[in-house]
mmCIF file as gemmi writes it, N, C-alpha and C atoms, coordinates in Angstrom:
data_model
loop_
_atom_site.group_PDB
_atom_site.id
_atom_site.type_symbol
_atom_site.label_atom_id
_atom_site.label_alt_id
_atom_site.label_comp_id
_atom_site.label_asym_id
_atom_site.label_entity_id
_atom_site.label_seq_id
_atom_site.pdbx_PDB_ins_code
_atom_site.Cartn_x
_atom_site.Cartn_y
_atom_site.Cartn_z
_atom_site.occupancy
_atom_site.B_iso_or_equiv
_atom_site.pdbx_formal_charge
_atom_site.auth_seq_id
_atom_site.auth_asym_id
_atom_site.pdbx_PDB_model_num
ATOM 1 N N . UNK Axp A 1 ? 9.867 -13.663 -20.861 1 0 ? 1 A 1
ATOM 2 C CA . UNK Axp A 1 ? 8.92 -13.986 -19.941 1 0 ? 1 A 1
ATOM 3 C C . UNK Axp A 1 ? 7.55 -13.658 -20.886 1 0 ? 1 A 1
ATOM 4 N N . UNK Axp A 2 ? 6.701 -14.317 -20.632 1 0 ? 2 A 1
ATOM 5 C CA . UNK Axp A 2 ? 5.456 -14.178 -21.382 1 0 ? 2 A 1
ATOM 6 C C . UNK Axp A 2 ? 4.48 -13.49 -20.231 1 0 ? 2 A 1
ATOM 7 N N . UNK Axp A 3 ? 3.452 -13.21 -20.776 1 0 ? 3 A 1
ATOM 8 C CA . UNK Axp A 3 ? 2.354 -12.231 -19.947 1 0 ? 3 A 1
ATOM 9 C C . UNK Axp A 3 ? 1.794 -13.257 -18.96 1 0 ? 3 A 1
ATOM 10 N N . UNK Axp A 4 ? 1.617 -14.668 -19.207 1 0 ? 4 A 1
ATOM 11 C CA . UNK Axp A 4 ? 0.944 -15.432 -18.263 1 0 ? 4 A 1
ATOM 12 C C . UNK Axp A 4 ? 1.861 -15.728 -16.915 1 0 ? 4 A 1
ATOM 13 N N . UNK Axp A 5 ? 3.343 -15.502 -17.173 1 0 ? 5 A 1
ATOM 14 C CA . UNK Axp A 5 ? 4.233 -15.761 -16.098 1 0 ? 5 A 1
ATOM 15 C C . UNK Axp A 5 ? 4.361 -14.463 -15.281 1 0 ? 5 A 1
ATOM 16 N N . UNK Axp A 6 ? 4.041 -13.086 -15.854 1 0 ? 6 A 1
ATOM 17 C CA . UNK Axp A 6 ? 4.279 -12.046 -15.134 1 0 ? 6 A 1
ATOM 18 C C . UNK Axp A 6 ? 3.727 -11.716 -13.945 1 0 ? 6 A 1
ATOM 19 N N . UNK Axp A 7 ? 4.247 -11.714 -12.808 1 0 ? 7 A 1
ATOM 20 C CA . UNK Axp A 7 ? 3.968 -11.518 -11.544 1 0 ? 7 A 1
ATOM 21 C C . UNK Axp A 7 ? 3.041 -10.249 -11.556 1 0 ? 7 A 1
ATOM 22 N N . UNK Axp A 8 ? 3.102 -9.131 -12.21 1 0 ? 8 A 1
ATOM 23 C CA . UNK Axp A 8 ? 2.411 -8.126 -12.332 1 0 ? 8 A 1
ATOM 24 C C . UNK Axp A 8 ? 3.053 -6.648 -11.438 1 0 ? 8 A 1
ATOM 25 N N . UNK Axp A 9 ? 4.157 -7.188 -10.687 1 0 ? 9 A 1
ATOM 26 C CA . UNK Axp A 9 ? 4.887 -6.189 -9.861 1 0 ? 9 A 1
ATOM 27 C C . UNK Axp A 9 ? 4.041 -5.168 -9.159 1 0 ? 9 A 1
ATOM 28 N N . UNK Axp A 10 ? 2.932 -5.648 -8.658 1 0 ? 10 A 1
ATOM 29 C CA . UNK Axp A 10 ? 2.002 -5.15 -7.496 1 0 ? 10 A 1
ATOM 30 C C . UNK Axp A 10 ? 1.529 -3.695 -8.128 1 0 ? 10 A 1
ATOM 31 N N . UNK Axp A 11 ? 1.343 -3.752 -9.394 1 0 ? 11 A 1
ATOM 32 C CA . UNK Axp A 11 ? 0.502 -2.447 -10.132 1 0 ? 11 A 1
ATOM 33 C C . UNK Axp A 11 ? -0.981 -2.553 -10.174 1 0 ? 11 A 1
ATOM 34 N N . UNK Axp A 12 ? -1.433 -2.371 -8.905 1 0 ? 12 A 1
ATOM 35 C CA . UNK Axp A 12 ? -3.049 -2.641 -8.841 1 0 ? 12 A 1
ATOM 36 C C . UNK Axp A 12 ? -3.635 -1.538 -7.703 1 0 ? 12 A 1
ATOM 37 N N . UNK Axp A 13 ? -4.828 -1.436 -7.757 1 0 ? 13 A 1
ATOM 38 C CA . UNK Axp A 13 ? -5.616 -0.451 -6.714 1 0 ? 13 A 1
ATOM 39 C C . UNK Axp A 13 ? -5.135 -0.828 -5.448 1 0 ? 13 A 1
ATOM 40 N N . UNK Axp A 14 ? -5.069 -2.126 -4.906 1 0 ? 14 A 1
ATOM 41 C CA . UNK Axp A 14 ? -4.708 -2.481 -3.553 1 0 ? 14 A 1
ATOM 42 C C . UNK Axp A 14 ? -3.31 -2.218 -3.246 1 0 ? 14 A 1
ATOM 43 N N . UNK Axp A 15 ? -2.35 -2.356 -4.225 1 0 ? 15 A 1
ATOM 44 C CA . UNK Axp A 15 ? -1.133 -2.011 -4.032 1 0 ? 15 A 1
ATOM 45 C C . UNK Axp A 15 ? -0.935 -0.451 -3.801 1 0 ? 15 A 1
ATOM 46 N N . UNK Axp A 16 ? -1.345 0.306 -4.992 1 0 ? 16 A 1
ATOM 47 C CA . UNK Axp A 16 ? -0.95 1.897 -4.687 1 0 ? 16 A 1
ATOM 48 C C . UNK Axp A 16 ? -1.856 2.334 -3.489 1 0 ? 16 A 1
ATOM 49 N N . UNK Axp A 17 ? -2.974 1.96 -3.154 1 0 ? 17 A 1
ATOM 50 C CA . UNK Axp A 17 ? -3.416 2.376 -1.974 1 0 ? 17 A 1
ATOM 51 C C . UNK Axp A 17 ? -2.901 2.112 -0.463 1 0 ? 17 A 1
ATOM 52 N N . UNK Axp A 18 ? -2.116 0.626 -0.382 1 0 ? 18 A 1
ATOM 53 C CA . UNK Axp A 18 ? -1.427 0.403 0.596 1 0 ? 18 A 1
ATOM 54 C C . UNK Axp A 18 ? -0.086 1.246 0.767 1 0 ? 18 A 1
ATOM 55 N N . UNK Axp A 19 ? 0.682 1.297 -0.453 1 0 ? 19 A 1
ATOM 56 C CA . UNK Axp A 19 ? 1.635 1.997 -0.501 1 0 ? 19 A 1
ATOM 57 C C . UNK Axp A 19 ? 1.746 3.487 -0.193 1 0 ? 19 A 1
ATOM 58 N N . UNK Axp A 20 ? 0.729 4.214 -0.763 1 0 ? 20 A 1
ATOM 59 C CA . UNK Axp A 20 ? 0.446 5.705 -0.511 1 0 ? 20 A 1
ATOM 60 C C . UNK Axp A 20 ? 0.145 5.915 1.024 1 0 ? 20 A 1
ATOM 61 N N . UNK Axp A 21 ? -0.858 4.933 1.745 1 0 ? 21 A 1
ATOM 62 C CA . UNK Axp A 21 ? -1.122 5.089 3.213 1 0 ? 21 A 1
ATOM 63 C C . UNK Axp A 21 ? 0.235 4.993 3.947 1 0 ? 21 A 1
ATOM 64 N N . UNK Axp A 22 ? 1.015 3.994 3.367 1 0 ? 22 A 1
ATOM 65 C CA . UNK Axp A 22 ? 2.368 3.614 4.205 1 0 ? 22 A 1
ATOM 66 C C . UNK Axp A 22 ? 3.345 4.824 4.09 1 0 ? 22 A 1
ATOM 67 N N . UNK Axp A 23 ? 3.617 5.45 2.82 1 0 ? 23 A 1
ATOM 68 C CA . UNK Axp A 23 ? 4.348 6.43 2.704 1 0 ? 23 A 1
ATOM 69 C C . UNK Axp A 23 ? 3.903 7.531 3.327 1 0 ? 23 A 1
ATOM 70 N N . UNK Axp A 24 ? 2.604 8.047 3.611 1 0 ? 24 A 1
ATOM 71 C CA . UNK Axp A 24 ? 1.958 9.131 4.368 1 0 ? 24 A 1
ATOM 72 C C . UNK Axp A 24 ? 2.537 8.857 5.923 1 0 ? 24 A 1
ATOM 73 N N . UNK Axp A 25 ? 2.342 7.679 6.363 1 0 ? 25 A 1
ATOM 74 C CA . UNK Axp A 25 ? 2.65 7.273 7.84 1 0 ? 25 A 1
ATOM 75 C C . UNK Axp A 25 ? 4.088 7.471 8.066 1 0 ? 25 A 1
ATOM 76 N N . UNK Axp A 26 ? 5.02 6.975 7.339 1 0 ? 26 A 1
ATOM 77 C CA . UNK Axp A 26 ? 6.507 7.102 7.538 1 0 ? 26 A 1
ATOM 78 C C . UNK Axp A 26 ? 6.857 8.467 7.381 1 0 ? 26 A 1
ATOM 79 N N . UNK Axp A 27 ? 6.21 9.323 6.511 1 0 ? 27 A 1
ATOM 80 C CA . UNK Axp A 27 ? 6.579 11.059 6.537 1 0 ? 27 A 1
ATOM 81 C C . UNK Axp A 27 ? 6.2 11.418 7.782 1 0 ? 27 A 1
ATOM 82 N N . UNK Axp A 28 ? 4.843 11.269 8.16 1 0 ? 28 A 1
ATOM 83 C CA . UNK Axp A 28 ? 4.574 11.896 9.464 1 0 ? 28 A 1
ATOM 84 C C . UNK Axp A 28 ? 5.121 11.47 10.657 1 0 ? 28 A 1
ATOM 85 N N . UNK Axp A 29 ? 5.475 10.127 10.881 1 0 ? 29 A 1
ATOM 86 C CA . UNK Axp A 29 ? 6.244 9.646 11.832 1 0 ? 29 A 1
ATOM 87 C C . UNK Axp A 29 ? 7.744 10.229 12.082 1 0 ? 29 A 1
ATOM 88 N N . UNK Axp A 30 ? 8.258 10.352 10.65 1 0 ? 30 A 1
ATOM 89 C CA . UNK Axp A 30 ? 9.518 10.899 10.682 1 0 ? 30 A 1
ATOM 90 C C . UNK Axp A 30 ? 9.589 12.312 11.22 1 0 ? 30 A 1
ATOM 91 N N . UNK Axp A 31 ? 8.669 13.067 10.422 1 0 ? 31 A 1
ATOM 92 C CA . UNK Axp A 31 ? 8.824 14.431 11.258 1 0 ? 31 A 1
ATOM 93 C C . UNK Axp A 31 ? 8.423 14.427 12.657 1 0 ? 31 A 1
ATOM 94 N N . UNK Axp A 32 ? 7.464 13.535 13.002 1 0 ? 32 A 1
ATOM 95 C CA . UNK Axp A 32 ? 7.049 13.803 14.511 1 0 ? 32 A 1
ATOM 96 C C . UNK Axp A 32 ? 8.191 13.121 15.316 1 0 ? 32 A 1
ATOM 97 N N . UNK Axp A 33 ? 8.962 12.35 14.834 1 0 ? 33 A 1
ATOM 98 C CA . UNK Axp A 33 ? 10.155 11.843 15.606 1 0 ? 33 A 1
ATOM 99 C C . UNK Axp A 33 ? 11.19 13.184 15.738 1 0 ? 33 A 1
ATOM 100 N N . UNK Axp A 34 ? 11.325 13.915 14.58 1 0 ? 34 A 1
ATOM 101 C CA . UNK Axp A 34 ? 12.24 15.08 14.759 1 0 ? 34 A 1
ATOM 102 C C . UNK Axp A 34 ? 11.814 16.134 15.597 1 0 ? 34 A 1
ATOM 103 N N . UNK Axp A 35 ? 10.504 16.234 15.601 1 0 ? 35 A 1
ATOM 104 C CA . UNK Axp A 35 ? 9.903 17.102 16.87 1 0 ? 35 A 1
ATOM 105 C C . UNK Axp A 35 ? 9.665 16.515 18.298 1 0 ? 35 A 1
ATOM 106 N N . UNK Axp A 36 ? 10.028 15.447 18.516 1 0 ? 36 A 1
ATOM 107 C CA . UNK Axp A 36 ? 9.885 14.549 19.763 1 0 ? 36 A 1
ATOM 108 C C . UNK Axp A 36 ? 8.627 14.478 20.154 1 0 ? 36 A 1
ATOM 109 N N . UNK Axp A 37 ? 7.766 14.16 19.292 1 0 ? 37 A 1
ATOM 110 C CA . UNK Axp A 37 ? 6.284 13.842 19.587 1 0 ? 37 A 1
ATOM 111 C C . UNK Axp A 37 ? 6.109 12.543 19.582 1 0 ? 37 A 1
ATOM 112 N N . UNK Axp A 38 ? 6.274 11.943 20.729 1 0 ? 38 A 1
ATOM 113 C CA . UNK Axp A 38 ? 6.213 10.364 20.998 1 0 ? 38 A 1
ATOM 114 C C . UNK Axp A 38 ? 4.746 9.874 20.428 1 0 ? 38 A 1
ATOM 115 N N . UNK Axp A 39 ? 3.78 10.576 20.965 1 0 ? 39 A 1
ATOM 116 C CA . UNK Axp A 39 ? 2.472 10.012 20.818 1 0 ? 39 A 1
ATOM 117 C C . UNK Axp A 39 ? 2.175 9.8 19.112 1 0 ? 39 A 1
ATOM 118 N N . UNK Axp A 40 ? 2.548 10.834 18.375 1 0 ? 40 A 1
ATOM 119 C CA . UNK Axp A 40 ? 2.315 10.739 16.982 1 0 ? 40 A 1
ATOM 120 C C . UNK Axp A 40 ? 3.161 9.93 16.035 1 0 ? 40 A 1
ATOM 121 N N . UNK Axp A 41 ? 4.28 9.688 16.706 1 0 ? 41 A 1
ATOM 122 C CA . UNK Axp A 41 ? 5.036 8.635 16.404 1 0 ? 41 A 1
ATOM 123 C C . UNK Axp A 41 ? 4.489 7.03 16.365 1 0 ? 41 A 1
ATOM 124 N N . UNK Axp A 42 ? 3.855 6.72 17.449 1 0 ? 42 A 1
ATOM 125 C CA . UNK Axp A 42 ? 3.131 5.762 17.53 1 0 ? 42 A 1
ATOM 126 C C . UNK Axp A 42 ? 1.917 5.711 16.782 1 0 ? 42 A 1
ATOM 127 N N . UNK Axp A 43 ? 1.009 6.856 16.691 1 0 ? 43 A 1
ATOM 128 C CA . UNK Axp A 43 ? 0.069 6.859 15.877 1 0 ? 43 A 1
ATOM 129 C C . UNK Axp A 43 ? 0.363 6.535 14.369 1 0 ? 43 A 1
ATOM 130 N N . UNK Axp A 44 ? 1.49 7.071 14.061 1 0 ? 44 A 1
ATOM 131 C CA . UNK Axp A 44 ? 1.946 6.748 12.636 1 0 ? 44 A 1
ATOM 132 C C . UNK Axp A 44 ? 2.251 5.296 12.364 1 0 ? 44 A 1
ATOM 133 N N . UNK Axp A 45 ? 2.993 4.692 13.547 1 0 ? 45 A 1
ATOM 134 C CA . UNK Axp A 45 ? 2.987 3.102 13.472 1 0 ? 45 A 1
ATOM 135 C C . UNK Axp A 45 ? 1.787 2.636 13.176 1 0 ? 45 A 1
ATOM 136 N N . UNK Axp A 46 ? 0.878 3.184 14.12 1 0 ? 46 A 1
ATOM 137 C CA . UNK Axp A 46 ? -0.655 2.427 13.636 1 0 ? 46 A 1
ATOM 138 C C . UNK Axp A 46 ? -1.094 2.707 12.32 1 0 ? 46 A 1
ATOM 139 N N . UNK Axp A 47 ? -0.8 3.706 11.971 1 0 ? 47 A 1
ATOM 140 C CA . UNK Axp A 47 ? -1.291 4.269 10.45 1 0 ? 47 A 1
ATOM 141 C C . UNK Axp A 47 ? -0.364 3.164 9.367 1 0 ? 47 A 1
ATOM 142 N N . UNK Axp A 48 ? 0.675 2.833 9.655 1 0 ? 48 A 1
ATOM 143 C CA . UNK Axp A 48 ? 1.576 2.058 8.889 1 0 ? 48 A 1
ATOM 144 C C . UNK Axp A 48 ? 0.877 0.723 9.039 1 0 ? 48 A 1
ATOM 145 N N . UNK Axp A 49 ? 0.688 0.143 9.87 1 0 ? 49 A 1
ATOM 146 C CA . UNK Axp A 49 ? -0.063 -1.223 9.924 1 0 ? 49 A 1
ATOM 147 C C . UNK Axp A 49 ? -1.596 -1.018 9.21 1 0 ? 49 A 1
ATOM 148 N N . UNK Axp A 50 ? -2.211 -0.136 9.391 1 0 ? 50 A 1
ATOM 149 C CA . UNK Axp A 50 ? -3.583 0.15 8.78 1 0 ? 50 A 1
ATOM 150 C C . UNK Axp A 50 ? -3.356 0.275 7.083 1 0 ? 50 A 1
ATOM 151 N N . UNK Axp A 51 ? -2.313 0.632 6.808 1 0 ? 51 A 1
ATOM 152 C CA . UNK Axp A 51 ? -1.953 0.662 5.182 1 0 ? 51 A 1
ATOM 153 C C . UNK Axp A 51 ? -1.872 -0.579 4.836 1 0 ? 51 A 1
ATOM 154 N N . UNK Axp A 52 ? -0.929 -1.387 5.839 1 0 ? 52 A 1
ATOM 155 C CA . UNK Axp A 52 ? -0.708 -2.817 5.162 1 0 ? 52 A 1
ATOM 156 C C . UNK Axp A 52 ? -2.12 -3.485 5.178 1 0 ? 52 A 1
ATOM 157 N N . UNK Axp A 53 ? -3.052 -3.491 6.259 1 0 ? 53 A 1
ATOM 158 C CA . UNK Axp A 53 ? -4.108 -4.143 6.423 1 0 ? 53 A 1
ATOM 159 C C . UNK Axp A 53 ? -5.038 -3.67 5.209 1 0 ? 53 A 1
ATOM 160 N N . UNK Axp A 54 ? -4.914 -2.435 4.75 1 0 ? 54 A 1
ATOM 161 C CA . UNK Axp A 54 ? -5.977 -1.813 3.775 1 0 ? 54 A 1
ATOM 162 C C . UNK Axp A 54 ? -5.69 -2.562 2.45 1 0 ? 54 A 1
ATOM 163 N N . UNK Axp A 55 ? -4.291 -2.761 2.204 1 0 ? 55 A 1
ATOM 164 C CA . UNK Axp A 55 ? -3.721 -3.411 0.983 1 0 ? 55 A 1
ATOM 165 C C . UNK Axp A 55 ? -4.485 -4.866 1.172 1 0 ? 55 A 1
ATOM 166 N N . UNK Axp A 56 ? -4.15 -5.576 2.008 1 0 ? 56 A 1
ATOM 167 C CA . UNK Axp A 56 ? -4.681 -7.002 2.133 1 0 ? 56 A 1
ATOM 168 C C . UNK Axp A 56 ? -6.093 -7.335 1.882 1 0 ? 56 A 1
ATOM 169 N N . UNK Axp A 57 ? -6.86 -6.354 2.716 1 0 ? 57 A 1
ATOM 170 C CA . UNK Axp A 57 ? -8.213 -6.336 2.546 1 0 ? 57 A 1
ATOM 171 C C . UNK Axp A 57 ? -8.724 -6.081 0.91 1 0 ? 57 A 1
ATOM 172 N N . UNK Axp A 58 ? -8.165 -5.096 0.459 1 0 ? 58 A 1
ATOM 173 C CA . UNK Axp A 58 ? -8.341 -4.79 -1.086 1 0 ? 58 A 1
ATOM 174 C C . UNK Axp A 58 ? -7.921 -5.686 -1.926 1 0 ? 58 A 1
ATOM 175 N N . UNK Axp A 59 ? -6.877 -6.533 -1.691 1 0 ? 59 A 1
ATOM 176 C CA . UNK Axp A 59 ? -6.617 -7.601 -2.317 1 0 ? 59 A 1
ATOM 177 C C . UNK Axp A 59 ? -7.464 -8.68 -2.396 1 0 ? 59 A 1
ATOM 178 N N . UNK Axp A 60 ? -7.891 -9.306 -1.014 1 0 ? 60 A 1
ATOM 179 C CA . UNK Axp A 60 ? -8.987 -10.087 -0.781 1 0 ? 60 A 1
ATOM 180 C C . UNK Axp A 60 ? -10.195 -9.772 -1.628 1 0 ? 60 A 1
ATOM 181 N N . UNK Axp A 61 ? -10.719 -8.748 -1.619 1 0 ? 61 A 1
ATOM 182 C CA . UNK Axp A 61 ? -11.683 -8.202 -2.163 1 0 ? 61 A 1
ATOM 183 C C . UNK Axp A 61 ? -11.802 -8.07 -3.675 1 0 ? 61 A 1
ATOM 184 N N . UNK Axp A 62 ? -10.529 -8.459 -4.271 1 0 ? 62 A 1
ATOM 185 C CA . UNK Axp A 62 ? -10.55 -8.463 -5.618 1 0 ? 62 A 1
ATOM 186 C C . UNK Axp A 62 ? -9.618 -7.358 -6.534 1 0 ? 62 A 1
ATOM 187 N N . UNK Axp A 63 ? -9.226 -6.611 -5.837 1 0 ? 63 A 1
ATOM 188 C CA . UNK Axp A 63 ? -8.463 -5.253 -6.28 1 0 ? 63 A 1
ATOM 189 C C . UNK Axp A 63 ? -7.006 -5.842 -6.376 1 0 ? 63 A 1
ATOM 190 N N . UNK Axp A 64 ? -6.607 -6.667 -6.053 1 0 ? 64 A 1
ATOM 191 C CA . UNK Axp A 64 ? -5.131 -7.084 -6.444 1 0 ? 64 A 1
ATOM 192 C C . UNK Axp A 64 ? -4.681 -7.441 -7.747 1 0 ? 64 A 1
ATOM 193 N N . UNK Axp A 65 ? -3.566 -7.824 -8.053 1 0 ? 65 A 1
ATOM 194 C CA . UNK Axp A 65 ? -3.048 -7.996 -9.349 1 0 ? 65 A 1
ATOM 195 C C . UNK Axp A 65 ? -3.813 -9.095 -10.118 1 0 ? 65 A 1
ATOM 196 N N . UNK Axp A 66 ? -4.185 -10.224 -9.289 1 0 ? 66 A 1
ATOM 197 C CA . UNK Axp A 66 ? -4.836 -11.206 -9.964 1 0 ? 66 A 1
ATOM 198 C C . UNK Axp A 66 ? -6.298 -11.299 -9.741 1 0 ? 66 A 1
ATOM 199 N N . UNK Axp A 67 ? -6.655 -10.189 -9.083 1 0 ? 67 A 1
ATOM 200 C CA . UNK Axp A 67 ? -8.057 -10.298 -8.441 1 0 ? 67 A 1
ATOM 201 C C . UNK Axp A 67 ? -9.153 -9.855 -9.765 1 0 ? 67 A 1
ATOM 202 N N . UNK Axp A 68 ? -10.456 -10.505 -9.586 1 0 ? 68 A 1
ATOM 203 C CA . UNK Axp A 68 ? -11.503 -10.246 -10.606 1 0 ? 68 A 1
ATOM 204 C C . UNK Axp A 68 ? -11.771 -8.891 -10.915 1 0 ? 68 A 1
ATOM 205 N N . UNK Axp A 69 ? -11.626 -7.867 -9.898 1 0 ? 69 A 1
ATOM 206 C CA . UNK Axp A 69 ? -12.123 -6.734 -10.04 1 0 ? 69 A 1
ATOM 207 C C . UNK Axp A 69 ? -10.792 -5.592 -10.822 1 0 ? 69 A 1
ATOM 208 N N . UNK Axp A 70 ? -9.566 -6.169 -11.055 1 0 ? 70 A 1
ATOM 209 C CA . UNK Axp A 70 ? -8.66 -5.312 -11.296 1 0 ? 70 A 1
ATOM 210 C C . UNK Axp A 70 ? -8.423 -5.652 -12.841 1 0 ? 70 A 1
ATOM 211 N N . UNK Axp A 71 ? -8.55 -4.57 -13.686 1 0 ? 71 A 1
ATOM 212 C CA . UNK Axp A 71 ? -8.225 -4.668 -15.298 1 0 ? 71 A 1
ATOM 213 C C . UNK Axp A 71 ? -7.129 -4.08 -15.601 1 0 ? 71 A 1
ATOM 214 N N . UNK Axp A 72 ? -5.935 -4.974 -15.887 1 0 ? 72 A 1
ATOM 215 C CA . UNK Axp A 72 ? -4.735 -4.13 -16.092 1 0 ? 72 A 1
ATOM 216 C C . UNK Axp A 72 ? -4.587 -3.28 -17.458 1 0 ? 72 A 1
ATOM 217 N N . UNK Axp A 73 ? -3.953 -2.241 -17.46 1 0 ? 73 A 1
ATOM 218 C CA . UNK Axp A 73 ? -3.756 -1.363 -18.515 1 0 ? 73 A 1
ATOM 219 C C . UNK Axp A 73 ? -2.44 -2.041 -19.556 1 0 ? 73 A 1
ATOM 220 N N . UNK Axp A 74 ? -2.613 -1.916 -20.538 1 0 ? 74 A 1
ATOM 221 C CA . UNK Axp A 74 ? -1.349 -2.167 -21.371 1 0 ? 74 A 1
ATOM 222 C C . UNK Axp A 74 ? -0.53 -1.206 -21.471 1 0 ? 74 A 1
ATOM 223 N N . UNK Axp A 75 ? 0.886 -1.795 -21.259 1 0 ? 75 A 1
ATOM 224 C CA . UNK Axp A 75 ? 2.088 -0.97 -21.184 1 0 ? 75 A 1
ATOM 225 C C . UNK Axp A 75 ? 2.407 -0.584 -22.548 1 0 ? 75 A 1
ATOM 226 N N . UNK Axp A 76 ? 3.065 0.557 -22.69 1 0 ? 76 A 1
ATOM 227 C CA . UNK Axp A 76 ? 3.479 1.012 -24.142 1 0 ? 76 A 1
ATOM 228 C C . UNK Axp A 76 ? 4.889 1.104 -23.987 1 0 ? 76 A 1
């Protein structure tokens, strides 16, 4: 597969930011579920959606894989 057909595998600032926020949300939600804190579980669900929305907005702003503000690094 040549470089022009490579989808990029989501290695962009938008993807990394979204995944980091969503991992934090899932971690907090899991701990909150364990301690039976329903309000925090729901807050974590909201944070999960916020992480997804952040990724979408950043990708639209040009920080996605094919965005004009993203400069891919060469892999070794």
